Structures are given as structure tokens and as C-alpha cells.
N, CA, C and O atoms as a Maestro MAE file, in Angstrom:
{
 s_m_m2io_version
 :::
 2.0.0
}

f_m_ct {
 s_m_title
 :::
 protein
 m_atom[184] {
  # First column is atom index #
  i_m_mmod_type
  r_m_x_coord
  r_m_y_coord
  r_m_z_coord
  i_m_residue_number
  s_m_chain_name
  s_m_pdb_residue_name
  s_m_pdb_atom_name
  i_m_atomic_number
  :::
  1 25 -100.730 -86.426 -64.364 1 A "MET " " N  " 7
  2 3 -101.172 -87.748 -64.771 1 A "MET " " CA " 6
  3 2 -102.209 -88.314 -63.792 1 A "MET " " C  " 6
  4 15 -103.189 -88.935 -64.201 1 A "MET " " O  " 8
  5 25 -101.978 -88.088 -62.503 2 A "ASP " " N  " 7
  6 3 -102.932 -88.573 -61.502 2 A "ASP " " CA " 6
  7 2 -104.305 -87.943 -61.683 2 A "ASP " " C  " 6
  8 15 -105.329 -88.594 -61.476 2 A "ASP " " O  " 8
  9 25 -104.317 -86.676 -62.072 3 A "ASP " " N  " 7
  10 3 -105.597 -85.994 -62.288 3 A "ASP " " CA " 6
  11 2 -106.382 -86.647 -63.420 3 A "ASP " " C  " 6
  12 15 -107.604 -86.776 -63.340 3 A "ASP " " O  " 8
  13 25 -105.692 -87.051 -64.454 4 A "ILE " " N  " 7
  14 3 -106.353 -87.693 -65.594 4 A "ILE " " CA " 6
  15 2 -106.934 -89.039 -65.173 4 A "ILE " " C  " 6
  16 15 -108.073 -89.362 -65.509 4 A "ILE " " O  " 8
  17 25 -106.156 -89.815 -64.443 5 A "LEU " " N  " 7
  18 3 -106.641 -91.116 -63.974 5 A "LEU " " CA " 6
  19 2 -107.822 -90.959 -63.017 5 A "LEU " " C  " 6
  20 15 -108.782 -91.728 -63.071 5 A "LEU " " O  " 8
  21 25 -107.744 -89.962 -62.146 6 A "ASP " " N  " 7
  22 3 -108.865 -89.697 -61.243 6 A "ASP " " CA " 6
  23 2 -110.115 -89.329 -62.021 6 A "ASP " " C  " 6
  24 15 -111.213 -89.767 -61.677 6 A "ASP " " O  " 8
  25 25 -109.961 -88.537 -63.054 7 A "TYR " " N  " 7
  26 3 -111.104 -88.123 -63.867 7 A "TYR " " CA " 6
  27 2 -111.718 -89.323 -64.596 7 A "TYR " " C  " 6
  28 15 -112.940 -89.445 -64.677 7 A "TYR " " O  " 8
  29 25 -110.881 -90.188 -65.116 8 A "ILE " " N  " 7
  30 3 -111.369 -91.397 -65.796 8 A "ILE " " CA " 6
  31 2 -112.131 -92.282 -64.806 8 A "ILE " " C  " 6
  32 15 -113.198 -92.803 -65.131 8 A "ILE " " O  " 8
  33 25 -111.587 -92.451 -63.610 9 A "LYS " " N  " 7
  34 3 -112.277 -93.235 -62.580 9 A "LYS " " CA " 6
  35 2 -113.623 -92.603 -62.232 9 A "LYS " " C  " 6
  36 15 -114.620 -93.304 -62.057 9 A "LYS " " O  " 8
  37 25 -113.643 -91.278 -62.134 10 A "PHE " " N  " 7
  38 3 -114.878 -90.560 -61.842 10 A "PHE " " CA " 6
  39 2 -115.919 -90.818 -62.926 10 A "PHE " " C  " 6
  40 15 -117.079 -91.092 -62.618 10 A "PHE " " O  " 8
  41 25 -115.514 -90.734 -64.190 11 A "LEU " " N  " 7
  42 3 -116.451 -90.948 -65.294 11 A "LEU " " CA " 6
  43 2 -116.988 -92.376 -65.306 11 A "LEU " " C  " 6
  44 15 -118.174 -92.594 -65.555 11 A "LEU " " O  " 8
  45 25 -116.124 -93.340 -65.039 12 A "LYS " " N  " 7
  46 3 -116.567 -94.738 -64.990 12 A "LYS " " CA " 6
  47 2 -117.578 -94.946 -63.867 12 A "LYS " " C  " 6
  48 15 -118.592 -95.619 -64.058 12 A "LYS " " O  " 8
  49 25 -117.308 -94.376 -62.704 13 A "GLU " " N  " 7
  50 3 -118.221 -94.516 -61.574 13 A "GLU " " CA " 6
  51 2 -119.548 -93.820 -61.851 13 A "GLU " " C  " 6
  52 15 -120.610 -94.336 -61.501 13 A "GLU " " O  " 8
  53 25 -119.489 -92.663 -62.473 14 A "LYS " " N  " 7
  54 3 -120.710 -91.929 -62.820 14 A "LYS " " CA " 6
  55 2 -121.571 -92.749 -63.776 14 A "LYS " " C  " 6
  56 15 -122.788 -92.820 -63.606 14 A "LYS " " O  " 8
  57 25 -120.955 -93.363 -64.770 15 A "LEU " " N  " 7
  58 3 -121.683 -94.199 -65.719 15 A "LEU " " CA " 6
  59 2 -122.292 -95.405 -65.014 15 A "LEU " " C  " 6
  60 15 -123.432 -95.776 -65.292 15 A "LEU " " O  " 8
  61 25 -121.551 -96.009 -64.117 16 A "ASN " " N  " 7
  62 3 -122.047 -97.159 -63.364 16 A "ASN " " CA " 6
  63 2 -123.271 -96.776 -62.535 16 A "ASN " " C  " 6
  64 15 -124.253 -97.517 -62.506 16 A "ASN " " O  " 8
  65 25 -123.222 -95.645 -61.871 17 A "ILE " " N  " 7
  66 3 -124.350 -95.175 -61.064 17 A "ILE " " CA " 6
  67 2 -125.557 -94.903 -61.947 17 A "ILE " " C  " 6
  68 15 -126.682 -95.240 -61.577 17 A "ILE " " O  " 8
  69 25 -125.341 -94.301 -63.104 18 A "GLN " " N  " 7
  70 3 -126.449 -94.019 -64.018 18 A "GLN " " CA " 6
  71 2 -127.102 -95.310 -64.500 18 A "GLN " " C  " 6
  72 15 -128.325 -95.381 -64.614 18 A "GLN " " O  " 8
  73 25 -126.297 -96.327 -64.782 19 A "ASN " " N  " 7
  74 3 -126.845 -97.612 -65.227 19 A "ASN " " CA " 6
  75 2 -127.688 -98.260 -64.133 19 A "ASN " " C  " 6
  76 15 -128.749 -98.820 -64.408 19 A "ASN " " O  " 8
  77 25 -127.213 -98.182 -62.899 20 A "ILE " " N  " 7
  78 3 -127.966 -98.747 -61.782 20 A "ILE " " CA " 6
  79 2 -129.279 -97.995 -61.593 20 A "ILE " " C  " 6
  80 15 -130.323 -98.610 -61.378 20 A "ILE " " O  " 8
  81 25 -129.229 -96.665 -61.674 21 A "GLU " " N  " 7
  82 3 -130.443 -95.864 -61.518 21 A "GLU " " CA " 6
  83 2 -131.460 -96.193 -62.609 21 A "GLU " " C  " 6
  84 15 -132.657 -96.285 -62.335 21 A "GLU " " O  " 8
  85 25 -130.993 -96.368 -63.833 22 A "THR " " N  " 7
  86 3 -131.896 -96.706 -64.938 22 A "THR " " CA " 6
  87 2 -132.562 -98.055 -64.693 22 A "THR " " C  " 6
  88 15 -133.762 -98.211 -64.922 22 A "THR " " O  " 8
  89 25 -131.792 -99.016 -64.234 23 A "ALA " " N  " 7
  90 3 -132.351 -100.342 -63.959 23 A "ALA " " CA " 6
  91 2 -133.399 -100.277 -62.855 23 A "ALA " " C  " 6
  92 15 -134.449 -100.913 -62.952 23 A "ALA " " O  " 8
  93 25 -133.120 -99.521 -61.818 24 A "ILE " " N  " 7
  94 3 -134.065 -99.406 -60.704 24 A "ILE " " CA " 6
  95 2 -135.339 -98.708 -61.150 24 A "ILE " " C  " 6
  96 15 -136.438 -99.133 -60.795 24 A "ILE " " O  " 8
  97 25 -135.201 -97.640 -61.925 25 A "MET " " N  " 7
  98 3 -136.379 -96.893 -62.368 25 A "MET " " CA " 6
  99 2 -137.238 -97.699 -63.336 25 A "MET " " C  " 6
  100 15 -138.462 -97.565 -63.331 25 A "MET " " O  " 8
  101 25 -136.620 -98.526 -64.160 26 A "SER " " N  " 7
  102 3 -137.395 -99.286 -65.140 26 A "SER " " CA " 6
  103 2 -138.036 -100.536 -64.537 26 A "SER " " C  " 6
  104 15 -138.957 -101.104 -65.124 26 A "SER " " O  " 8
  105 25 -137.558 -100.962 -63.378 27 A "GLU " " N  " 7
  106 3 -138.072 -102.194 -62.780 27 A "GLU " " CA " 6
  107 2 -139.573 -102.126 -62.515 27 A "GLU " " C  " 6
  108 15 -140.289 -103.086 -62.799 27 A "GLU " " O  " 8
  109 25 -140.057 -101.018 -61.982 28 A "SER " " N  " 7
  110 3 -141.483 -100.937 -61.666 28 A "SER " " CA " 6
  111 2 -142.342 -100.994 -62.923 28 A "SER " " C  " 6
  112 15 -143.445 -101.540 -62.906 28 A "SER " " O  " 8
  113 25 -141.840 -100.435 -63.997 29 A "SER " " N  " 7
  114 3 -142.580 -100.482 -65.256 29 A "SER " " CA " 6
  115 2 -142.569 -101.892 -65.844 29 A "SER " " C  " 6
  116 15 -143.596 -102.388 -66.307 29 A "SER " " O  " 8
  117 25 -141.414 -102.525 -65.821 30 A "LEU " " N  " 7
  118 3 -141.295 -103.882 -66.362 30 A "LEU " " CA " 6
  119 2 -142.030 -104.904 -65.502 30 A "LEU " " C  " 6
  120 15 -142.509 -105.920 -66.006 30 A "LEU " " O  " 8
  121 25 -142.116 -104.632 -64.218 31 A "LYS " " N  " 7
  122 3 -142.766 -105.563 -63.296 31 A "LYS " " CA " 6
  123 2 -144.209 -105.833 -63.704 31 A "LYS " " C  " 6
  124 15 -144.726 -106.928 -63.483 31 A "LYS " " O  " 8
  125 25 -144.852 -104.844 -64.295 32 A "LYS " " N  " 7
  126 3 -146.242 -105.023 -64.723 32 A "LYS " " CA " 6
  127 2 -146.357 -106.170 -65.725 32 A "LYS " " C  " 6
  128 15 -147.313 -106.944 -65.679 32 A "LYS " " O  " 8
  129 25 -145.384 -106.277 -66.626 33 A "ASP " " N  " 7
  130 3 -145.388 -107.375 -67.596 33 A "ASP " " CA " 6
  131 2 -144.906 -108.674 -66.968 33 A "ASP " " C  " 6
  132 15 -145.427 -109.744 -67.283 33 A "ASP " " O  " 8
  133 25 -143.927 -108.595 -66.093 34 A "TRP " " N  " 7
  134 3 -143.364 -109.797 -65.492 34 A "TRP " " CA " 6
  135 2 -144.383 -110.554 -64.662 34 A "TRP " " C  " 6
  136 15 -144.312 -111.779 -64.563 34 A "TRP " " O  " 8
  137 25 -145.326 -109.845 -64.065 35 A "LEU " " N  " 7
  138 3 -146.266 -110.474 -63.135 35 A "LEU " " CA " 6
  139 2 -147.559 -110.939 -63.791 35 A "LEU " " C  " 6
  140 15 -148.498 -111.330 -63.097 35 A "LEU " " O  " 8
  141 25 -147.619 -110.902 -65.104 36 A "ARG " " N  " 7
  142 3 -148.824 -111.346 -65.811 36 A "ARG " " CA " 6
  143 2 -148.848 -112.869 -65.911 36 A "ARG " " C  " 6
  144 15 -147.795 -113.493 -66.048 36 A "ARG " " O  " 8
  145 25 -150.023 -113.471 -65.847 37 A "PRO " " N  " 7
  146 3 -150.131 -114.931 -65.979 37 A "PRO " " CA " 6
  147 2 -149.554 -115.439 -67.304 37 A "PRO " " C  " 6
  148 15 -148.987 -116.531 -67.354 37 A "PRO " " O  " 8
  149 25 -149.694 -114.664 -68.358 38 A "GLU " " N  " 7
  150 3 -149.153 -115.075 -69.661 38 A "GLU " " CA " 6
  151 2 -147.634 -115.224 -69.603 38 A "GLU " " C  " 6
  152 15 -147.060 -116.090 -70.262 38 A "GLU " " O  " 8
  153 25 -147.005 -114.386 -68.824 39 A "GLU " " N  " 7
  154 3 -145.552 -114.456 -68.675 39 A "GLU " " CA " 6
  155 2 -145.158 -115.732 -67.935 39 A "GLU " " C  " 6
  156 15 -144.195 -116.401 -68.310 39 A "GLU " " O  " 8
  157 25 -145.894 -116.063 -66.898 40 A "ASP " " N  " 7
  158 3 -145.629 -117.307 -66.170 40 A "ASP " " CA " 6
  159 2 -145.783 -118.515 -67.086 40 A "ASP " " C  " 6
  160 15 -144.976 -119.443 -67.043 40 A "ASP " " O  " 8
  161 25 -146.805 -118.497 -67.899 41 A "GLU " " N  " 7
  162 3 -147.046 -119.597 -68.836 41 A "GLU " " CA " 6
  163 2 -145.897 -119.728 -69.833 41 A "GLU " " C  " 6
  164 15 -145.463 -120.837 -70.144 41 A "GLU " " O  " 8
  165 25 -145.417 -118.617 -70.322 42 A "ALA " " N  " 7
  166 3 -144.339 -118.640 -71.316 42 A "ALA " " CA " 6
  167 2 -143.046 -119.221 -70.744 42 A "ALA " " C  " 6
  168 15 -142.283 -119.858 -71.469 42 A "ALA " " O  " 8
  169 25 -142.796 -119.010 -69.467 43 A "TRP " " N  " 7
  170 3 -141.548 -119.454 -68.847 43 A "TRP " " CA " 6
  171 2 -141.683 -120.786 -68.109 43 A "TRP " " C  " 6
  172 15 -140.694 -121.293 -67.580 43 A "TRP " " O  " 8
  173 25 -142.841 -121.340 -68.066 44 A "ARG " " N  " 7
  174 3 -143.099 -122.526 -67.250 44 A "ARG " " CA " 6
  175 2 -142.187 -123.697 -67.595 44 A "ARG " " C  " 6
  176 15 -141.700 -124.369 -66.686 44 A "ARG " " O  " 8
  177 25 -141.942 -123.960 -68.855 45 A "ASP " " N  " 7
  178 3 -141.178 -125.146 -69.261 45 A "ASP " " CA " 6
  179 2 -139.671 -124.907 -69.362 45 A "ASP " " C  " 6
  180 15 -138.932 -125.801 -69.776 45 A "ASP " " O  " 8
  181 25 -139.223 -123.748 -69.000 46 A "LEU " " N  " 7
  182 3 -137.780 -123.461 -69.099 46 A "LEU " " CA " 6
  183 2 -137.043 -123.791 -67.836 46 A "LEU " " C  " 6
  184 15 -135.828 -123.607 -67.763 46 A "LEU " " O  " 8
  :::
 }
 m_bond[183] {
  # First column is bond index #
  i_m_from
  i_m_to
  i_m_order
  :::
  1 1 2 1
  2 2 3 1
  3 3 4 2
  4 3 5 1
  5 5 6 1
  6 6 7 1
  7 7 8 2
  8 7 9 1
  9 9 10 1
  10 10 11 1
  11 11 12 2
  12 11 13 1
  13 13 14 1
  14 14 15 1
  15 15 16 2
  16 15 17 1
  17 17 18 1
  18 18 19 1
  19 19 20 2
  20 19 21 1
  21 21 22 1
  22 22 23 1
  23 23 24 2
  24 23 25 1
  25 25 26 1
  26 26 27 1
  27 27 28 2
  28 27 29 1
  29 29 30 1
  30 30 31 1
  31 31 32 2
  32 31 33 1
  33 33 34 1
  34 34 35 1
  35 35 36 2
  36 35 37 1
  37 37 38 1
  38 38 39 1
  39 39 40 2
  40 39 41 1
  41 41 42 1
  42 42 43 1
  43 43 44 2
  44 43 45 1
  45 45 46 1
  46 46 47 1
  47 47 48 2
  48 47 49 1
  49 49 50 1
  50 50 51 1
  51 51 52 2
  52 51 53 1
  53 53 54 1
  54 54 55 1
  55 55 56 2
  56 55 57 1
  57 57 58 1
  58 58 59 1
  59 59 60 2
  60 59 61 1
  61 61 62 1
  62 62 63 1
  63 63 64 2
  64 63 65 1
  65 65 66 1
  66 66 67 1
  67 67 68 2
  68 67 69 1
  69 69 70 1
  70 70 71 1
  71 71 72 2
  72 71 73 1
  73 73 74 1
  74 74 75 1
  75 75 76 2
  76 75 77 1
  77 77 78 1
  78 78 79 1
  79 79 80 2
  80 79 81 1
  81 81 82 1
  82 82 83 1
  83 83 84 2
  84 83 85 1
  85 85 86 1
  86 86 87 1
  87 87 88 2
  88 87 89 1
  89 89 90 1
  90 90 91 1
  91 91 92 2
  92 91 93 1
  93 93 94 1
  94 94 95 1
  95 95 96 2
  96 95 97 1
  97 97 98 1
  98 98 99 1
  99 99 100 2
  100 99 101 1
  101 101 102 1
  102 102 103 1
  103 103 104 2
  104 103 105 1
  105 105 106 1
  106 106 107 1
  107 107 108 2
  108 107 109 1
  109 109 110 1
  110 110 111 1
  111 111 112 2
  112 111 113 1
  113 113 114 1
  114 114 115 1
  115 115 116 2
  116 115 117 1
  117 117 118 1
  118 118 119 1
  119 119 120 2
  120 119 121 1
  121 121 122 1
  122 122 123 1
  123 123 124 2
  124 123 125 1
  125 125 126 1
  126 126 127 1
  127 127 128 2
  128 127 129 1
  129 129 130 1
  130 130 131 1
  131 131 132 2
  132 131 133 1
  133 133 134 1
  134 134 135 1
  135 135 136 2
  136 135 137 1
  137 137 138 1
  138 138 139 1
  139 139 140 2
  140 139 141 1
  141 141 142 1
  142 142 143 1
  143 143 144 2
  144 143 145 1
  145 145 146 1
  146 146 147 1
  147 147 148 2
  148 147 149 1
  149 149 150 1
  150 150 151 1
  151 151 152 2
  152 151 153 1
  153 153 154 1
  154 154 155 1
  155 155 156 2
  156 155 157 1
  157 157 158 1
  158 158 159 1
  159 159 160 2
  160 159 161 1
  161 161 162 1
  162 162 163 1
  163 163 164 2
  164 163 165 1
  165 165 166 1
  166 166 167 1
  167 167 168 2
  168 167 169 1
  169 169 170 1
  170 170 171 1
  171 171 172 2
  172 171 173 1
  173 173 174 1
  174 174 175 1
  175 175 176 2
  176 175 177 1
  177 177 178 1
  178 178 179 1
  179 179 180 2
  180 179 181 1
  181 181 182 1
  182 182 183 1
  183 183 184 2
  :::
 }
}
């Protein structure tokens, strides 16, 4: 039973790491849009 729980914990941690890696890798691509003047204008009144 402990082996099964350990495996489930491992899978959850692996998924969490993959999600973090995806967010980090996509940040540089998204940053190009975030830093545009049009983006600042769109968010100015919020």
C-alpha cells in the first residue's frame, strides 16, 4: 500500500514540476505581448 501512495505522490509532483516548467518557458514568449504599449493602454483603467 505504501508503494502505491508513494507512486501517486511521485506522479503529482512530476505533474507539478511540468506545469511550472511550462509556465517558465512560455513567459518569455508571452512577455513580448505583455510589454507592448497597446497592452498597457488596454489595462490602464482596470
